[in-house]
C-alpha positions in Angstrom: 35.6 18.7 0.5 32.4 20.4 -0.6 30.9 17.0 -1.6 31.9 15.5 1.7 30.2 18.4 3.6 27.1 17.9 1.6 26.9 14.3 2.6 27.5 15.2 6.2 24.7 17.7 6.0 22.3 15.1 4.7 23.1 12.8 7.6 22.6 15.7 10.1 19.2 16.5 8.4 18.1 12.9 8.9 19.0 12.8 12.6 15.7 14.2 14.1 13.7 11.9 11.9 15.7 8.9 12.9 15.1 9.9 16.6 11.4 10.6 16.0 10.6 7.3 14.2 12.7 5.0 16.3 10.6 1.9 17.3 7.7 3.3 15.3 5.8 1.3 12.6 5.6 2.5 9.0 3.2 0.7 6.7 4.1 1.0 3.0 1.9 0.0 0.1 4.3 -1.1 -2.7 3.1 -1.0 -6.3 3.4 0.6 -9.7 6.6 1.0 -11.6 8.6 0.5 -8.4 7.6 -3.1 -8.6 8.6 -3.5 -12.3 11.8 -1.6 -13.0 14.9 -3.5 -11.8 16.7 -0.5 -10.5 13.7 0.7 -8.5 13.1 -2.8 -7.1 16.6 -2.8 -5.8 16.4 0.7 -4.3 13.1 -0.2 -2.6 14.6 -3.3 -1.0 17.6 -1.2 0.2 15.2 1.4 1.7 13.3 -1.2 3.6 16.5 -2.8 4.9 17.9 0.6 6.0 14.6 1.5 7.8 14.8 -1.8 9.8 18.5 -1.4 10.5 18.0 2.1 12.1 15.3 0.8 14.4 12.1 1.6 12.4 9.6 -1.2 11.8 8.4 -1.2 8.2 5.5 -3.4 7.1 5.1 -3.9 3.3 1.8 -4.5 1.6 2.1 -5.1 -2.2 -0.1 -5.1 -5.2 0.3 -7.1 -8.4 -2.4 -6.2 -10.9 -0.2 -6.1 -14.0 1.4 -9.5 -13.1 -2.1 -11.0 -12.6 -3.1 -9.6 -15.9 -0.1 -11.1 -17.7 -0.9 -14.6 -16.4 -4.6 -14.3 -17.3 -3.6 -13.2 -20.8 -1.2 -16.2 -21.2 -4.0 -18.7 -20.4 -6.5 -16.8 -22.7 -8.8 -15.5 -20.0 -10.3 -12.1 -20.5 -10.0 -9.7 -17.6 -13.1 -7.8 -16.6 -13.3 -4.7 -14.5 -16.3 -2.9 -13.0 -15.6 0.6 -11.5 -11.9 -0.2 -11.5 -12.3 -3.5 -9.6 -11.4 -6.8 -11.1 -14.3 -9.3 -11.4 -12.8 -12.4 -9.7 -14.5 -15.7 -10.4 -13.2 -19.0 -8.9 -10.5 -19.5 -11.6 -9.3 -15.9 -11.4 -9.1 -16.1 -7.6 -6.9 -19.1 -7.9 -4.6 -17.2 -10.3 -4.7 -14.1 -8.0 -3.6 -16.1 -5.0 -0.9 -17.9 -7.0 0.5 -14.7 -8.4 0.3 -12.5 -5.4 1.1 -14.9 -2.5 3.4 -17.0 -4.6 5.4 -15.3 -7.3 5.2 -11.6 -6.5 5.4 -11.9 -2.7 8.4 -14.2 -2.8 10.3 -12.0 -5.2 9.9 -9.0 -2.9 11.0 -11.1 0.1 14.1 -12.3 -1.9 15.0 -8.7 -2.9 14.9 -7.5 0.7 16.9 -10.5 2.0 19.4 -10.0 -0.8 19.8 -6.4 0.4 20.7 -7.6 3.9 17.3 -7.5 5.5 15.2 -10.3 7.1 11.8 -10.4 5.3 9.0 -12.9 5.7 6.2 -13.3 3.2 2.6 -13.6 4.3 -0.8 -13.6 2.7 -3.8 -12.4 4.7 -4.7 -16.1 5.3 -1.5 -16.7 7.4 -2.2 -16.5 11.1 -5.7 -15.2 10.3 -4.0 -11.9 9.5 -6.8 -10.4 7.2 -10.4 -11.4 8.1 -12.4 -10.5 5.0 -15.9 -10.2 3.8 -17.4 -10.1 0.3 -17.6 -6.6 -1.0 -21.1 -5.5 -1.8 -21.4 -3.2 -4.7 -24.6 -1.5 -5.8 -25.4 0.7 -8.8 -28.4 3.0 -9.2 -30.3 2.6 -12.4 -33.2 4.7 -13.6 -34.9 1.6 -14.9 -35.1 0.0 -11.5 -36.9 1.0 -8.3 -34.1 -0.3 -6.1 -30.3 -0.3 -6.6 -28.8 -3.0 -8.7 -26.5 -5.4 -6.8 -23.3 -6.2 -8.8 -21.6 -9.4 -8.1 -17.8 -9.1 -8.4 -17.2 -12.6 -7.3 -14.2 -13.0 -4.9 -13.6 -9.3 -4.4 -13.5 -8.6 -0.7 -13.1 -5.9 1.9 -11.2 -5.9 5.2 -13.4 -6.9 8.1 -10.7 -7.2 10.8 -6.9 -7.3 11.1 -5.3 -9.7 13.5 -2.0 -8.1 14.4 -0.6 -11.0 16.5 1.6 -12.5 13.8 2.9 -9.0 12.8 3.8 -8.2 16.4 5.7 -11.5 16.7 7.7 -10.8 13.5 8.4 -7.3 14.6 9.8 -8.4 18.0 12.1 -10.9 16.1 13.4 -8.2 13.8 11.7 -9.5 10.7 10.0 -7.3 8.0 6.5 -8.6 7.1 5.7 -8.5 3.3 2.0 -9.0 2.9 -0.1 -10.1 -0.2 -3.6 -8.6 -0.1 -5.5 -11.9 0.0 -8.1 -12.2 2.7 -10.1 -15.1 4.1 -13.6 -15.6 5.5 -13.2 -18.7 7.7 -17.0 -18.9 8.2 -17.6 -19.3 4.5 -14.2 -20.9 3.7 -13.7 -18.3 1.0 -10.6 -16.4 -0.2 -10.9 -12.8 -1.4 -8.9 -10.5 -3.6 -8.7 -7.1 -1.8 -7.4 -3.8 -3.0 -3.8 -3.4 -1.7 -4.3 0.3 -0.7 -7.3 -0.7 1.5 -5.3 -3.5 3.1 -2.4 -1.2 3.8 -4.7 1.4 5.4 -6.4 -1.1 7.6 -3.1 -2.6 8.8 -1.7 0.9 9.5 -4.8 1.6 11.6 -4.7 -1.7 13.5 -1.0 -1.2 14.3 -1.3 2.5 15.2 1.4 3.3 12.6 3.2 6.6 12.6 2.9 6.7 8.8 1.1 5.1 5.9 2.9 5.6 2.6 1.3 4.7 -0.7 3.9 4.3 -3.6 2.3 5.3 -6.9 3.2 6.3 -10.4 2.4 10.0 -10.0 4.2 12.8 -8.1 1.3 13.2 -5.6 -2.0 15.1 -5.6 -2.2 17.8 -8.2 -4.2 21.1 -8.0 -6.3 22.4 -10.9 -3.2 23.8 -12.5 -1.5 20.4 -12.4 0.9 21.6 -9.7 1.8 19.4 -6.7 -0.1 20.0 -3.5 2.4 19.0 -0.8 0.2 19.1 2.3 -3.5 18.6 3.1 -5.8 18.8 6.1 -8.6 16.3 6.0 -11.2 19.0 5.5 -9.3 20.5 2.6 -8.9 17.2 0.9 -12.6 16.4 1.2 -13.4 19.8 -0.3 -11.2 19.0 -3.3 -12.9 15.7 -3.9 -16.3 17.4 -3.7 -15.5 20.1 -6.2 -13.8 17.6 -8.6 -10.2 18.8 -8.3 -9.3 15.3 -7.0 -10.9 12.9 -9.4 -10.7 9.4 -11.0 -8.3 6.9 -9.6 -6.8 9.4 -7.1 -10.1 9.5 -5.1 -9.8 6.0 -3.5 -6.1 6.6 -2.7 -6.9 9.9 -1.0 -9.9 8.4 0.8 -7.6 5.7 2.1 -5.2 8.3 3.5 -8.0 10.3 5.0 -9.5 7.2 6.7 -6.1 6.3 8.1 -5.3 9.7 9.6 -8.8 9.9 11.1 -8.3 6.5 12.8 -5.0 6.5 14.8 -2.4 6.9 12.0 -0.4 10.1 12.5 0.3 10.9 8.8 -0.4 9.4 5.4 1.5 10.0 2.2 1.1 9.5 -1.5 4.5 9.6 -3.1 6.1 8.8 -6.5 7.6 5.3 -6.5 9.4 6.1 -9.8 11.9 8.2 -7.8 14.8 6.1 -6.5 14.8 6.0 -2.7 11.5 7.9 -2.5 10.8 6.4 0.9 14.0 7.7 2.4 13.5 11.1 0.9 10.1 11.3 2.4 11.1 9.9 5.8 14.4 11.7 6.4 14.4 15.1 4.6 12.9 18.4 5.6 11.3 18.9 2.2 10.0 15.4 1.7 8.3 14.2 -1.5 4.8 13.8 -2.7 1.6 14.7 -0.7 1.1 14.3 3.0 -2.3 14.2 4.9 -2.7 15.0 8.5 -5.8 15.1 10.7 
């Protein structure tokens, strides 16, 4: 009986969140171990299916860096990174598009459909979803009077999101699953774009209630390596300035800050290694990970 009461309490705890987020859009960046371990892939698919079933509109944007790296290794092509960004020549871009929009995207779609959902796979080129531009990167050098321009090849940034196709899918009860490949129709060029940035841009364009970034860490840690569960934008920027937030966490935090400063109510960095992390974040009082609010 105690076990039954515990389950009932969990459902009651979820009720106000189910009411709060009914008909709202949640954008989820899917990456890390949650995309690799079979049990986590299954729990993710069930989470997305449940969200849609209870009247919430999830939009999934996925990464695929390790999968791209594996294919490059198989063909004997050396991966090159500059400031954490993959240098993407013509051949690498073909592989990126094949892996992300083909293999990885369709596997995620199949997992959600197997869990009882209705998922549709897209790349940013479908329906003109992600209008992209070439990313311009400069680096200051003491030997030069002007900053050095670094050519990363087909590495892009989001110029504009066309939400029309997402609105159509949402109205027909489908879950969009998006590969972060953009297109510049003026130059007829495809671009590899960071999945966090794509998720943030889509969340802003849709006016999402939440942006959730699934990672392989528990969230943002303080100087004593303890989880910081809540941030205001000013506090987070201060932590970046003093070096408490550093390394690869900086672009993720900046992505969240940009989102909550531009129409997204809350943004979260949560641990995708925890089974059903999305449901724990969405429907429990305590939540998991780190939340950012304007």
